[in-house]
C-alpha positions as CSV (number, residue, x, y, z in Angstrom):
1,X,50.3,-23.7,0.7
2,X,48.4,-24.7,3.8
3,X,47.8,-21.0,4.7
4,X,46.6,-20.2,1.2
5,X,44.3,-23.2,1.2
6,X,43.0,-22.0,4.6
7,X,42.2,-18.5,3.2
8,X,40.6,-20.0,0.1
9,X,38.1,-21.9,2.4
10,X,37.7,-19.0,5.0
11,X,37.0,-16.1,2.7
12,X,33.9,-17.6,0.9
13,X,32.5,-18.7,4.3
14,X,33.0,-15.2,5.7
15,X,31.3,-13.7,2.6
16,X,28.4,-16.1,3.1
17,X,28.2,-15.2,6.8
18,X,28.2,-11.5,6.1
19,X,25.5,-11.9,3.5
20,X,23.3,-13.8,5.9
21,X,23.9,-11.2,8.6
22,X,23.0,-8.4,6.2
23,X,19.8,-10.2,5.1
24,X,18.7,-10.9,8.7
25,X,19.4,-7.3,9.7
26,X,17.3,-6.1,6.7
27,X,14.5,-8.4,7.7
28,X,14.5,-7.2,11.3
29,X,14.6,-3.6,10.1
30,X,11.6,-4.2,7.8
31,X,9.7,-6.1,10.4
32,X,10.1,-3.3,12.9
33,X,8.0,-1.1,10.7
34,X,4.9,-3.0,11.8
35,X,3.4,-3.1,8.4
36,X,1.4,-6.2,9.2
37,X,-1.5,-6.8,11.7
38,X,-3.2,-10.0,12.7
39,X,-6.4,-9.2,14.7
40,X,-9.4,-11.0,16.3
41,X,-12.6,-9.1,15.6
42,X,-15.7,-9.7,17.7
43,X,-19.3,-8.3,17.4
44,X,-20.5,-8.0,21.1
45,X,-24.2,-7.4,20.1
46,X,-24.2,-10.6,18.0
47,X,-22.1,-12.6,20.4
48,X,-24.6,-15.5,20.4
49,X,-24.7,-15.6,16.7
50,X,-22.3,-17.7,14.5
51,X,-21.2,-14.6,12.7
52,X,-20.0,-12.8,15.8
53,X,-16.2,-13.2,15.2
54,X,-13.6,-12.9,12.4
55,X,-9.9,-13.3,12.0
56,X,-8.6,-10.2,10.2
57,X,-5.3,-9.4,8.5
58,X,-4.2,-5.9,7.5
59,X,-1.2,-4.9,5.5
60,X,0.1,-1.3,5.2
61,X,1.1,-0.4,1.7
62,X,3.9,2.0,0.5
63,X,1.4,4.8,1.1
64,X,1.1,4.4,4.8
65,X,-2.5,5.7,4.8
66,X,-3.7,2.8,2.7
67,X,-4.2,-0.8,4.0
68,X,-5.2,-4.0,2.4
69,X,-7.6,-6.1,4.5
70,X,-8.3,-9.9,4.4
71,X,-10.8,-11.7,6.7
72,X,-11.8,-15.3,7.5
73,X,-14.6,-16.8,9.5
74,X,-15.0,-20.6,9.9
75,X,-17.5,-22.6,11.9
76,X,-17.9,-26.3,12.0
77,X,-20.6,-27.6,14.3
78,X,-22.0,-31.0,13.1
79,X,-22.7,-32.8,16.4
80,X,-25.9,-31.2,17.7
81,X,-28.5,-33.7,18.8
82,X,-32.0,-32.9,20.0
83,X,-33.8,-35.6,22.1
84,X,-37.5,-35.6,22.8
85,X,-38.7,-38.7,24.8
86,X,-37.7,-41.6,22.5
87,X,-37.0,-39.5,19.4
88,X,-33.7,-37.9,18.5
89,X,-32.8,-35.5,15.7
90,X,-29.4,-34.4,14.5
91,X,-28.6,-31.0,13.1
92,X,-25.4,-29.1,12.3
93,X,-23.8,-26.3,10.3
94,X,-20.6,-25.8,8.3
95,X,-20.0,-22.1,7.4
96,X,-17.2,-19.9,6.1
97,X,-16.8,-16.3,5.1
98,X,-13.8,-14.9,3.2
99,X,-13.4,-11.2,2.6
100,X,-10.9,-8.9,0.8
101,X,-10.9,-5.1,1.0
102,X,-9.1,-1.8,1.4
103,X,-9.1,0.9,4.1
104,X,-7.8,4.4,4.3
105,X,-6.6,6.0,7.5
106,X,-7.7,9.5,8.4
107,X,-5.5,11.4,10.9
108,X,-7.0,13.3,13.8
109,X,-5.0,16.5,14.3
110,X,-1.8,15.8,16.3
111,X,-3.0,12.5,17.7
112,X,-0.4,10.0,16.6
113,X,-1.9,7.0,18.3
114,X,-5.5,7.5,17.3
115,X,-6.8,7.3,13.7
116,X,-10.2,7.4,12.0
117,X,-10.5,5.1,9.0
118,X,-13.0,4.3,6.3
119,X,-13.0,1.4,3.8
120,X,-14.9,-1.4,2.1
121,X,-14.8,-5.2,2.1
122,X,-16.0,-7.6,-0.5
123,X,-17.1,-10.9,0.9
124,X,-18.3,-14.4,-0.1
125,X,-20.4,-16.5,2.4
126,X,-21.0,-20.2,2.1
127,X,-23.1,-22.4,4.4
128,X,-24.1,-26.1,4.7
129,X,-27.0,-26.4,7.2
130,X,-28.8,-29.5,8.3
131,X,-32.2,-28.9,9.9
132,X,-33.4,-31.1,12.7
133,X,-36.2,-32.5,10.5
134,X,-33.9,-33.2,7.5
135,X,-31.4,-35.9,6.8
136,X,-29.3,-33.9,4.3
137,X,-27.3,-30.6,4.3
138,X,-28.8,-27.7,2.4
139,X,-26.3,-25.5,0.6
140,X,-26.6,-21.7,0.8
141,X,-24.3,-19.0,-0.5
142,X,-24.3,-15.2,-1.1
143,X,-21.8,-12.4,-1.7
144,X,-21.7,-8.6,-1.2
145,X,-20.0,-5.5,0.0
146,X,-19.5,-4.1,3.5
147,X,-18.8,-0.4,3.6
148,X,-17.2,0.5,7.0
149,X,-16.0,3.3,9.2
150,X,-13.9,3.0,12.4
151,X,-11.5,4.3,14.9
152,X,-8.2,2.7,16.0
153,X,-5.9,3.3,19.0
154,X,-2.4,2.0,19.6
155,X,-1.7,1.9,23.4
156,X,1.6,0.1,22.8
157,X,4.0,-0.2,19.8
158,X,2.7,-3.7,18.8
159,X,-0.9,-3.5,19.9
160,X,-3.8,-1.9,18.1
161,X,-7.4,-1.7,19.3
162,X,-10.2,-0.8,16.9
163,X,-13.9,-0.2,16.8
164,X,-15.8,-0.1,13.5
165,X,-19.3,0.1,12.1
166,X,-20.2,-2.1,9.1
167,X,-23.0,-1.8,6.6
168,X,-24.0,-4.8,4.4
169,X,-25.0,-4.9,0.8
170,X,-25.9,-8.5,0.2
171,X,-26.6,-10.1,-3.2
172,X,-28.4,-13.4,-3.4
173,X,-28.6,-15.2,-6.7
174,X,-29.6,-18.6,-5.3
175,X,-33.0,-20.3,-5.5
176,X,-33.9,-21.4,-2.0
177,X,-36.1,-24.3,-1.2
178,X,-36.0,-23.4,2.5
179,X,-35.6,-20.2,4.6
180,X,-32.4,-18.3,4.1
181,X,-30.9,-15.0,5.2
182,X,-32.8,-13.1,2.5
183,X,-34.9,-15.8,0.9
184,X,-37.4,-13.4,-0.8
185,X,-34.8,-10.7,-1.7
186,X,-32.2,-10.7,-4.4
187,X,-30.5,-7.6,-3.0
188,X,-30.7,-6.4,0.6
189,X,-29.0,-3.5,2.3
190,X,-28.5,-3.1,6.1
191,X,-26.9,0.3,6.9
192,X,-26.0,-0.8,10.5
193,X,-25.3,-4.5,10.1
194,X,-22.5,-4.9,12.7
195,X,-20.6,-3.1,15.4
196,X,-17.2,-4.8,15.8
197,X,-14.4,-4.5,18.3
198,X,-10.9,-5.7,17.3
199,X,-7.6,-6.4,19.1
200,X,-4.6,-6.7,16.8
201,X,-0.9,-7.6,17.0
202,X,1.5,-5.5,14.8
203,X,4.6,-7.1,13.4
């Protein structure tokens, strides 16, 4: 009876252990496909500007040539102080951009590690800015589309380098009381808005 009781306890535990091992192995096998990428994107020509960087996530779909893209930029700088003799003024900025888009890879002959790609991102921009001569934060927002073209290179299995050119179609529906990015334009288009370099980790 003790042996039978022992098997009654052991068999379910073994079944659970095998199930866990199978799930873990499946997860590792799926993860090794490198369908996900987390990247830091920097615009060297705009390095001194607040929009010079972005965190980017890319996800490869079942069609390996198609990728979903999601981006985020966040800036919080509220402690600037300007002093002139006995006067001091405070200024600051709180900004964020969120983007969502799609990209398609284009192969280059027999080059497995190098790809061209094209795509488009939709974005929303929000800013709270305090001028040095104001005591309040002004709120600015806009949205738009960024068509893009780029090239990527994978020197290692889990590393991807990329370089892309982005245009910018910006739509501004807000009434500004102070200067904004495109204060006098409801719609603006910049064909060469940004040249961006990215380094990503594949997992």
